[in-house]
N, C-alpha and C positions, 0 to 999 in steps of 0.2 A: 497281935499275930502278924507276922510278915509273910508275904507271898512272893516266891521267886517267879517272875513272869515267864522264864524259860521253861518252868515245870507245868505251866497251864496249857491245856488243850482246848479245842473248840467246845467240847461237851462241858468242860468245867466252867468256861466263860458263860455259856448259855445258862447254867444253873445259877451263877452269881447274879446275872442280870435279872433272872426271874425272881430271885429272893428280894432284890432291891425294889422292883416295880410292884411286886405283890399283886394285889387285886385291882390295880388302876385300869380304868377303861382306856381305849384308844383316844377318845376325845379329851379325857383328862390329861393323858400323856402329851398330846399335841398342844394343849393349853399351857402346860408347864414349860415345854420347850420354847414356845413363843415368848413366854415371860422372860426366859433366859437370854433372848436375843435383844440387842439394842433396838429401840423403836426407830422406824424410818420416818423422818420428818415429812410433812405434807408438801406436795408439789403445787405449781401454779396451773396445773391442767395440761401443760405441754411438756411435762417431765423435768422442769427446772425447779430448783430450790434456792433460797436466799441464804448466804453465809457471810459471817463477819470474821475478818482475819484477827486471830488472837495471838499468834506467834509465828515466827519464821525460824526454822531449825535446819541449817544446811540446805539440801536440795528440796526440802519439804516445807509447805505452807499449811499451818493448822488453822481450821476454820470452825467457829461456833455455828452449828446448824439448828440450835434450839432443841436438842435432845440430850439424853444422859451422856452420850459420848460425842466426841468431836469428829470432824471430817478432815481429810488431808488431800492435797493435790500438789503436783510437781511445780517447782518454782519456774522451770523453763517454759511453762505455758503463758507466762506473762511477757510483755514486751521488754527487751533488755533496757531500753531507755525509760521505762515506766514500771519499776519494781513495785510490788505490793507494800502497803503500809499497814501497820497494826491499827485496827479500827475500821478499815475500808470494807465496804459491803459489795459483794459481787453476786451475780446470778450464775449458778453452777448446775451441772448435770450430774446426778448420782450414777456411779458405775459399779455398785456392789460394795461388799465389805472386804477389807483386807484380812486374810485368814490368820496371819501372825499377830497383828495388833488389834484386830477387831474393829478398827476404825473404818468409816465409810470413805471409799475412794471417790473423789470428785474431779470434774474436768471443766476448766474455764474455756478451753479451745472448742469443745463440743457445744458448750452453751452459745458461743459466738456463732458457730456454724448454724445452729438451729435458729438463732435470732436473725441471721442473714437470710435464711430460707423463708422465715415467716414474713420478713419485710419485702422480699423480692416479688415482683409481678412481671408477667410477660409484657414486653414493651418498655421496661425500665432501661434507661441509659446508665451504664456503670463503667468503671475503669477496672481493667484486669491486666495482670502482668503475664507476659508470655514466658512459659517455663520449658517448653519443648515442642517438638513437632513429630508428626507421623505421616504416613502416606496419604491420609485423608485430610489433614489440615494442621491447626495449631493447638497445643495444650496450654491452658492458662490457669491461674489461681485468682479467685475472686474472694479475698479475705481467706476464710477457711474452706471455701468450696472449690471443687474441681470444675473447670470449664473447658469446653471444646468449641473450636471455631472451624467449620468446614472450609475446604479450599476455596469454594465459590463465594464465600462470604468474607474473605480477607480484605479484598480491595475491589475497586472498579475495574481493574485490569488483572489478568492472570499473572501469578508469580510462580516460578519454578524453583526459586531459591529463597528459603525462609531465614537465612542467616541474619539479614538486616532487621528482623523482628525480635530476635532473641533478647530476653531481659527487658524489653520495652513495655511500658504501660500503654494500653490501647483503649480508646473510648469506643464502646460497643453497645449493642442493644441485646437484651435478653429475649430469645425467641422460644426457648423451651426450658421447663424446670422439672427435674426428676427429684421430688422431695424424699422419696424413699432411698434412692441411691445417692442423694445429696450431690447432684451434678446439674450443671446448666449448659445450655447450648447458646452460643453468642454469635452476633453478626456485626462486623465493622462496616461492611458494605452498606447496610441500611442507613447508618449514621452518615456515611459519605454521600449517599444518594440524596438524603435530605439537605445536607449542606450544599451540594451541587445544585439542587433545585432552587434553593434560596438565592444562591449566587446567580443562577441563570435568570431568575425573575428580576434581580437588580440590574444585571448586566444588559438585559434585553432593552431596557430603556436608557441605558447609559451609552450604548453604541451609537456612533454617528459617522457619516461618511467623511473620510479624510483622516480619521484617527489612526495612529500607529500603535499596535498592541502586540504583546507576546502571546504565543500559543504553542501547542504541542501537536505534531503530526500524528493523527490517529489511524488513518487509512490511506493507502495509495490505490488509485484507480487509473485506467487507461487515459481518462479525460482530465485527471487532476488529483488533488489531495484534499482530504478533509482535515481541518485544523481546529482543535479544541481551544477556544478562547477563554475557558474557565466556566464551563457549563453549557456553552453554546458552540455548535460546530459551524464553521464557515467553509465555503468552497474556494480553494485556490486553484483556478483553472490552469491547465498546462500552458495556455497562451499568455498567462500573466506571471509566469515563473521567471522568465528570462527574456532579454531582448534577442538572444541567440535562439536558433531552432532547437526545440526540445522534443524528442521523439517519445519519451516516456518520463513521467515524474520521478521514477527511480534513478534517473541519471543525476538528479540534483538533491533529492530528499530521501529520508528513510523513516520508517515508523518509530515514534518515540522521540524524534529529534525536536528540539526547541527552536522555534523560528520567530522572527519579528516580521510582521506583515502589516499592510495598509488596508484599511476598510474602504472598499470601493463603492459598495452599494448595500443598503439595509432595507429589506422588505419585511416589515412586521406582520403584514397580512398573510403572506405566504411563508413566513418564518424562514426567509432565505437571506444569507449574508455572503456577499462576494468579496474576496480578498485578493490582494496583489502583492507580489514579492519584488518584481522588477521595478515597480513604481518607486521603490526606495533608492534606486540607483539612478545615475545620470543617463538620460536617453542619448545613446550614441548618435542618433539622427539629428540632434540639435546642432552638431558641429559638422555634419556631413557636407553641407554646401561649401564650407570653407576648406575642408580637408581634401575633397575630391572635385577636381575641375575637368572640364571637357578636354580631352587630349592627353590626360595623365595616364601613365602606365602603373598599374598596381598588381599586387600578387594576392591570390586568394585560394580558398579550398572549395572544391566542388561538393555541394551538399545535397542536391537533388537534381534528377534528370527527368525531363518531360518531353512529350512529342513536339512541343513548340520551342524548347530551348533548355538551357541549363542554369541553375542557380549557383552562384558563387559567393561565399562569405569572405568579404574583404577585411572585416574585423568583427570582433564579437558584437553581435546585434545588428550588423549591417550586411544585407545580402543584395547582390545585383543580379540581373538577368542577362544572359547571353542568348539573344534570339537565335533560332536555328539558322537563319540566313547569315548570321555573323560568326558561324563556327569555322567555315573553311572557304577559301577561294576556289580550290581545285576539286574538292570532293562533293558529290551530290549527297546531301545529308537528309535522310528521311526521319531520323530520330536522334536526339542528342547522344544516346548511348553508342551511336556509330562512331563517335569521335572521342567522347570522354567517359570516365568512370568516377563514381562517387568516391571522394577521398583524394582525387588527383589535385596536385598543386599546380596552378596555371598562372601565367602572366597575361593580363588582359589590358585593353585600352578602354578608357572611360569615354562613352559616346554622349551620354546625357545624364544630368542629375536633377531630380525633382524631390528635394528633401521634404517638402510639405506633404507630398504624396507617398513618401518613404519608398522611392523608386530610384534605381540607378541602372542605366543601360550600359552593357559592356560588350566588347568585341574581341574575339580571339584572332580573327583573320586580319584585323586592322594592323596588327603588328608585323604582318608579312607584306610583301610587295604585291600590288594589284596587277594580275596578268593582263588586264584589259588596258592598262596604261600604254599609250603609243600604238594601239592596235590598228588605227587608221593608217599609220605609216607602214606597218608590217604587212597589212592585207589591203591592197588597193584593188578597185574594181578591174575585172578582166584578168587579174593575175591567176595563174594556175598553181595550186598548192596541193600538198599531200596531207592526208589525215586518216584516222581510224574511225570506223563506224562504231558508235557507242550505244545508240538506241534506235529502235525502229518502231514507228507508230503508223496509224492508218493514213496520216496526212504527209508523212515524209520520214527522213532519216537524219539523225544528229551525228555530226562528224567532229571529232576532237582534233583541232588544228595544232594545239599545244596544251600543256597542262593548265587547266582553268579557262580555256577559251574553246567554245564550241560554236559551230555553225549549223544551219539547217538547210538540207536539200528538200525542197517541197516536192511532193509526188509529181507535180507537173513539170519539174526540172530534171527528172530522172532519165528521160529519153525523148527523142523526137517523135516516137510512136506512143500509142496509148498503152499505159501500164496498169494492169489489173490490180496488183498488190505490190507494196514496196519490197517485200521479201523476194519477189521474182527478179529483182535487179541487184540488191545489195544484201549482205549478211552482217550481223553484229561481229565486230572484231576484225573485219576485213579492211585493209589499207587501200585507199583509192585516191585518185587524183581528181580534184574538183576545180571549178572556176568560180572566182569570187564575183558575185553580182553586186552586192552593196554591203556597207558597214555602218551600223548605228552604235557608236561607242557609248552614248548616253543610256540607251536602252539595252546595251550589251547583247546586240543581235548582229549576226552575219548571215546573209543569204548566199547560198551556194547553188551550183548547177553542175550536172554531168553532161549537159548538151554541148556538143562541139569539142569535148575533151577527147573522146575516143577511148580505146582501151577495153578491157574485159567487161566492164559494167555496161558500156553502150552496146557492145556486141551481144551481150546476153539479152539486153532489152530488145534489140533488133530481132534476134532469133526468136524470142517469145512472141513478138508482134507478127513475124512472118509465119510462125506456126499457127497462130490464130487465124490468119488470112487463108492459109493453105488447107486447113481442116474442112472436110465436107460438112454441109449442114446436116444436122441431126434429123433423121426421118420422123415425120409426124405420125403419131399414134392414131390408128384408125379406130373409129367408133364402132363398136360391135352392134349396138342397137340404135335404131333411129330415135331422134328426139320426139317427144310428144307433140302432136300437132302436125306431124308429117314433115317437119324440117330436118335437114341433115346437111353436114359438110365434112 
């Protein structure tokens, strides 16, 4: 009898099933269904079974798993340069039955992942390939496992660009294992730190004064730069960077720059290493005594101004000092900034050279004519000359006779009469006539007098003296109460 399936309804199907199963119990029915399924081969306790390759058909590899039916797995799970061979035995992970063929589906890749997970331990050093990046760090593949490396664990220094790591194999340490999620967290920094510590131990006893080594500038400070010599940091002080004046290390160096330095001092007890950069160049002072002689005229740049003078760089690494007394013939200088400005280019004369002490004395005024030259011929004793009062002090008044030449009128020479204060006779800026008393060209001193010259100054002094004599004496204050003891006056 034939049955048209399109004529069957649900009720009819239910009756047909009931007729077939008859009086079978649910347990008997379940047993018969189990017998109809292919048996699942035993596993090794970790979900893996052993299979032997029996044939390869196109993209499929058929495996004998020791049951009534065979297993199958994709050919692309094998390495391209190591294809499977008939008879080879592999550890595989079952992944259920194929509905169409009834064969058990197997996975070699999953078996490798599980094997890798089983063999991994926190602290293991492995190699992983960088496959990508995200905002938190790098994504890696460790065989069949997914790996992640946080940003802080990539290197000893921070990286903002990951392009240089893409596709590279990195040696790193396993820090966390997620066996359920089949993921691991990795750290390259820990491996680098161990390597650096080992290098540091070796380098610590290899360093010696006088060695020349390469290093990398790690940090810049106001007082200098820290240079990594390969696990050990040394200090390159700002004074040892250049023979020229360096105001800040940033003028010569930048962080990350590779430099060659000389080891100046090694203190293993305090773990301090002093480095030098300028010591690798020729000291310009070694030829200073030959290049600069007394009387030479040189050109330089003003680098620093002090109250005692100005420093001038005559060449890179060589600075000379212009004492404040050598800045001007004519101008009274209280501070070097009254005459010069930092950065000025000046021509100066060399006064003295002490190369062993790294000192050169310079003069700005020496290039001009000395106004005191021939002063004894121009100002002879008893001569009457004119000048302007430039300064007034308690002991007298200074008078400028010409630019750069001043004389002093002592208070005793202001008038024939007693003078209470200098300002009673002369004022600053006033032009007066004076008489020359004496001239000491060597000490650059000229003594002047107003006595016997006449004129407004002497008249003013006489008027002041006359007023003092004409003024009545001040009345004495009477004592209101008698002193104790009966005395009074």
